[in-house]
Legacy VTK file of the C-alpha trace (Angstrom):
# vtk DataFile Version 3.0
C-alpha trace
ASCII
DATASET POLYDATA
POINTS 313 float
-17.190 28.601 15.388
-18.386 31.653 12.776
-15.874 31.133 9.896
-15.373 31.759 6.364
-14.283 29.059 3.843
-12.069 29.766 1.030
-11.405 27.744 -1.890
-11.802 27.012 -5.657
-11.676 23.436 -7.390
-13.059 20.239 -6.732
-10.270 19.409 -4.101
-11.765 21.910 -1.981
-15.429 20.919 -1.868
-15.465 18.003 0.711
-13.543 20.386 2.864
-16.460 23.088 2.638
-18.803 19.958 3.063
-17.077 18.667 6.112
-16.890 22.563 7.742
-20.828 22.567 6.995
-21.667 19.352 8.271
-20.138 19.758 11.433
-22.684 22.927 12.156
-20.153 25.724 11.876
-21.604 29.053 10.987
-20.066 29.710 7.697
-20.690 33.205 6.772
-18.903 33.423 3.841
-17.628 31.485 1.128
-14.299 32.987 -1.248
-13.416 31.479 -4.427
-12.103 32.351 -7.579
-13.864 34.794 -10.381
-15.673 32.537 -12.868
-13.592 31.760 -16.208
-14.845 30.698 -19.684
-14.657 27.776 -20.801
-14.883 25.372 -23.489
-15.497 26.038 -27.197
-18.183 28.633 -26.464
-16.379 30.377 -23.650
-19.032 30.291 -21.579
-18.369 31.703 -18.105
-17.971 28.438 -15.665
-18.093 29.204 -11.801
-15.639 27.257 -9.780
-16.994 24.001 -8.202
-16.511 25.552 -4.555
-18.915 28.411 -5.860
-21.355 25.440 -7.344
-21.442 23.490 -3.830
-21.610 26.783 -2.000
-24.802 27.953 -3.345
-26.462 25.166 -2.808
-25.725 24.989 0.697
-27.348 28.634 0.751
-23.935 30.311 1.789
-23.063 33.888 0.772
-20.430 33.859 -1.971
-17.692 36.324 -2.873
-15.183 36.644 -5.757
-12.831 39.199 -5.592
-10.133 39.336 -8.418
-7.606 40.665 -6.162
-6.682 40.281 -2.346
-4.427 43.568 -2.118
-6.607 46.010 -3.113
-8.644 46.176 0.225
-11.990 44.879 -1.020
-11.469 41.527 0.368
-10.112 43.103 3.564
-13.249 45.289 3.769
-15.584 42.096 3.307
-13.731 39.941 5.990
-13.905 43.044 8.299
-17.495 43.227 8.210
-18.024 39.442 8.548
-15.889 39.044 11.353
-14.890 35.772 11.443
-13.260 33.600 14.306
-11.233 31.892 11.665
-10.577 31.225 7.872
-10.358 27.958 6.384
-8.319 27.373 2.984
-8.371 24.697 0.688
-6.529 25.145 -2.553
-7.809 28.727 -3.100
-5.523 29.542 -5.387
-4.495 32.835 -4.354
-2.273 34.524 -1.575
-3.294 35.970 1.390
-1.727 39.473 2.422
-0.544 39.882 6.393
-3.568 42.089 7.110
-5.862 39.455 6.362
-3.866 36.458 7.861
-4.307 38.734 11.267
-7.873 39.793 10.819
-9.372 36.166 12.635
-9.107 36.079 16.358
-7.601 31.915 15.351
-5.699 33.321 12.138
-6.125 31.221 9.465
-5.726 27.330 8.471
-5.023 25.372 5.203
-5.272 21.999 3.986
-2.364 21.033 1.958
-2.113 17.882 0.161
1.091 16.433 1.195
3.033 15.545 4.371
4.922 19.028 4.999
7.302 20.048 5.390
7.787 18.277 2.279
6.254 19.130 -1.276
5.457 22.965 -0.646
4.230 24.785 -3.133
1.501 24.256 -6.584
1.643 20.835 -7.435
2.273 18.340 -4.598
0.151 15.482 -5.666
1.926 15.365 -8.857
5.408 15.845 -7.801
5.242 13.122 -5.017
4.253 10.667 -7.684
6.764 11.819 -10.313
9.822 11.609 -7.762
8.375 7.968 -6.892
7.216 8.619 -3.640
5.292 5.555 -1.804
3.339 7.589 0.763
1.930 11.135 0.619
-0.957 12.467 3.072
-2.690 15.971 3.778
-1.596 18.563 6.349
-3.285 21.025 8.035
-1.142 24.045 8.474
-1.563 27.430 10.315
-1.013 29.803 7.441
1.992 32.467 7.573
3.909 34.748 5.318
5.910 32.265 3.161
4.640 29.286 1.176
3.170 26.382 2.887
5.607 27.202 5.804
3.386 27.544 8.704
3.330 25.529 11.800
1.716 22.103 11.288
-1.829 21.240 13.335
-2.538 17.910 12.190
-1.586 15.342 9.120
-2.924 11.784 7.994
-0.872 9.501 5.775
-1.995 7.365 3.415
-0.014 4.852 0.731
0.036 5.700 -2.914
-0.358 2.735 -5.114
2.263 1.784 -7.377
-0.737 2.071 -10.520
-2.647 5.177 -9.050
-2.555 8.331 -10.897
-2.613 12.254 -10.030
-6.445 12.314 -10.665
-7.211 9.451 -8.250
-4.890 10.609 -6.091
-6.389 13.823 -5.721
-10.015 12.396 -4.974
-8.319 10.679 -2.234
-6.485 13.270 -0.445
-9.535 15.658 -1.086
-12.009 12.822 0.984
-9.197 12.990 3.419
-8.921 16.511 3.714
-12.599 17.341 4.728
-12.626 15.263 7.938
-9.429 16.111 9.009
-10.180 19.836 8.625
-13.252 19.519 10.736
-11.417 17.715 13.377
-9.012 20.158 13.492
-11.169 23.109 13.678
-12.827 21.493 16.619
-9.911 21.239 18.281
-8.800 24.934 17.630
-12.028 26.383 19.238
-11.757 23.695 22.241
-7.842 25.284 22.483
-6.106 21.458 22.737
-4.591 22.174 19.187
-0.336 21.833 19.574
1.007 23.506 16.891
4.626 22.082 15.601
6.853 23.962 13.670
8.126 22.745 10.713
11.708 21.831 9.974
12.942 23.960 6.737
15.905 21.814 6.867
13.336 18.589 5.613
11.699 20.852 2.565
11.059 19.798 -0.736
9.225 22.260 -3.098
6.394 21.085 -5.668
6.253 23.829 -8.574
3.666 24.561 -10.864
3.859 21.564 -14.014
4.642 22.928 -17.567
4.820 21.164 -20.962
8.416 20.981 -20.864
7.817 18.056 -18.133
5.663 15.910 -20.961
8.258 14.340 -23.624
9.300 10.545 -22.905
12.816 9.560 -22.772
13.597 6.153 -23.079
16.758 6.315 -21.327
15.159 7.057 -17.776
14.108 3.739 -15.906
10.814 2.029 -16.487
9.505 3.211 -13.131
10.618 6.632 -13.662
8.074 6.554 -17.199
5.616 4.643 -15.302
5.382 7.528 -12.687
5.564 10.328 -15.316
2.542 9.058 -16.973
0.744 8.514 -13.529
1.979 12.377 -12.083
1.386 14.378 -15.180
-2.277 12.598 -15.802
-4.588 14.329 -16.888
-2.702 17.342 -17.093
0.258 18.511 -19.196
0.180 14.502 -19.592
3.376 12.520 -20.901
3.999 12.213 -24.448
5.472 10.188 -27.012
5.909 9.972 -30.715
4.518 7.233 -32.148
4.385 6.090 -35.789
5.332 10.083 -36.714
2.368 10.397 -34.200
2.343 12.610 -31.302
0.648 10.998 -28.822
-0.361 11.759 -24.658
0.608 8.641 -22.818
-2.367 8.105 -20.847
-1.785 4.667 -19.038
0.910 2.285 -18.460
2.423 -0.581 -16.654
5.852 -2.178 -15.864
6.378 -5.069 -18.030
9.702 -6.331 -16.040
12.883 -7.238 -18.400
13.087 -5.236 -21.718
14.995 -8.246 -23.459
18.328 -6.917 -23.444
16.926 -4.148 -26.038
18.180 -0.932 -26.225
16.274 2.110 -24.551
13.067 3.362 -27.189
12.807 -0.513 -28.679
9.437 -1.886 -29.250
9.258 -5.120 -28.000
6.082 -5.917 -28.849
3.163 -4.231 -30.605
-0.015 -6.415 -30.807
-3.692 -6.762 -29.273
-2.239 -6.700 -25.905
-0.561 -3.424 -26.473
2.885 -1.618 -27.104
6.003 -2.726 -24.930
8.739 -0.411 -25.030
12.382 -0.990 -23.543
13.712 1.168 -21.327
17.336 2.565 -19.979
17.673 0.395 -16.956
16.939 -3.131 -18.861
13.249 -2.890 -17.733
10.101 -2.331 -20.063
7.353 -0.268 -19.734
3.460 -1.061 -21.618
1.689 1.181 -23.009
-2.022 0.631 -22.089
-3.805 3.785 -23.084
-3.238 6.602 -25.341
-4.513 9.890 -26.922
-3.018 11.333 -30.605
-3.157 14.587 -31.004
-6.821 15.482 -32.310
-8.393 12.162 -31.526
-9.886 10.966 -28.455
-8.468 8.581 -25.975
-7.913 5.121 -27.021
-6.360 1.627 -25.900
-3.106 1.390 -27.515
-3.876 -1.860 -29.113
-6.735 0.085 -31.054
-3.910 2.732 -32.130
-2.119 0.026 -33.275
-4.928 -1.588 -35.684
-4.364 1.877 -37.827
-1.097 2.418 -37.248
1.226 -0.599 -37.024
4.669 -0.486 -35.417
7.239 -3.239 -36.269
9.197 -4.736 -33.178
12.762 -3.760 -33.307
11.305 -0.185 -34.122
13.840 2.326 -31.926
11.397 5.071 -30.643
13.040 8.436 -29.615
12.866 11.455 -27.536
9.762 13.908 -28.840
11.443 17.138 -29.476
LINES 1 314
313 0 1 2 3 4 5 6 7 8 9 10 11 12 13 14 15 16 17 18 19 20 21 22 23 24 25 26 27 28 29 30 31 32 33 34 35 36 37 38 39 40 41 42 43 44 45 46 47 48 49 50 51 52 53 54 55 56 57 58 59 60 61 62 63 64 65 66 67 68 69 70 71 72 73 74 75 76 77 78 79 80 81 82 83 84 85 86 87 88 89 90 91 92 93 94 95 96 97 98 99 100 101 102 103 104 105 106 107 108 109 110 111 112 113 114 115 116 117 118 119 120 121 122 123 124 125 126 127 128 129 130 131 132 133 134 135 136 137 138 139 140 141 142 143 144 145 146 147 148 149 150 151 152 153 154 155 156 157 158 159 160 161 162 163 164 165 166 167 168 169 170 171 172 173 174 175 176 177 178 179 180 181 182 183 184 185 186 187 188 189 190 191 192 193 194 195 196 197 198 199 200 201 202 203 204 205 206 207 208 209 210 211 212 213 214 215 216 217 218 219 220 221 222 223 224 225 226 227 228 229 230 231 232 233 234 235 236 237 238 239 240 241 242 243 244 245 246 247 248 249 250 251 252 253 254 255 256 257 258 259 260 261 262 263 264 265 266 267 268 269 270 271 272 273 274 275 276 277 278 279 280 281 282 283 284 285 286 287 288 289 290 291 292 293 294 295 296 297 298 299 300 301 302 303 304 305 306 307 308 309 310 311 312
């Protein structure tokens, strides 16, 4: 099949690889413009661009999708299908309706749950035990199109968003390739989404970062996992703002008030939570410093058991 692929971050690379490996004619790859990064502000190409060039594919990086440039390119390419995975731009109606078989999207949730920008993070933040990947027919609404295929997977209790991101990316590629093959054969049966079951996954912000020890241990553990690696859960320890990078559930909180330090030694930092449970802080990153084990932090910043941690403002 002659198709155009649209994607930008690492998540999209396995989908591009799967389509290329299936032998489709990828007549063009659309990705977001190179962006300046790091201290030198050198322009850095998106992962999809790097992979597409390595595969010998033509790359297009329009700054906008509604000024006619992208549409003109696509009209010239005449794809049968546009496949999208984490492109980061909204496709206007004239582009959605251009290919003979329409546009399909790889979405990292079990739609209609977690429509929106950050479905992987919010599935963890909300304590879900299961998520997955959906291949959907793209429509005008935000992730509202018919479902073409889905694959499910459990979420491990200690799996963070970055780890789940990688797993779902690897799941999305083969599922996309299989769905495209069925579209070509005309054997796909689209299933409309039930809007009554829809939930949303808005963009993340640093406002989500401060840890409130009055919450349950599980909620705080999920906050740490769901906000990794950005914007990260944060807490103030010994007067120092720290990103909390890794935690584990620690059972009972010894009857202590929420925020009370129960243990602070070479095993890490144990804190009582609002439900009577406790949370072990295992890895953290003080402002301006590198990530380190909590035990290493305590060597330079001893915290006495009985100290009460408060929510960082």
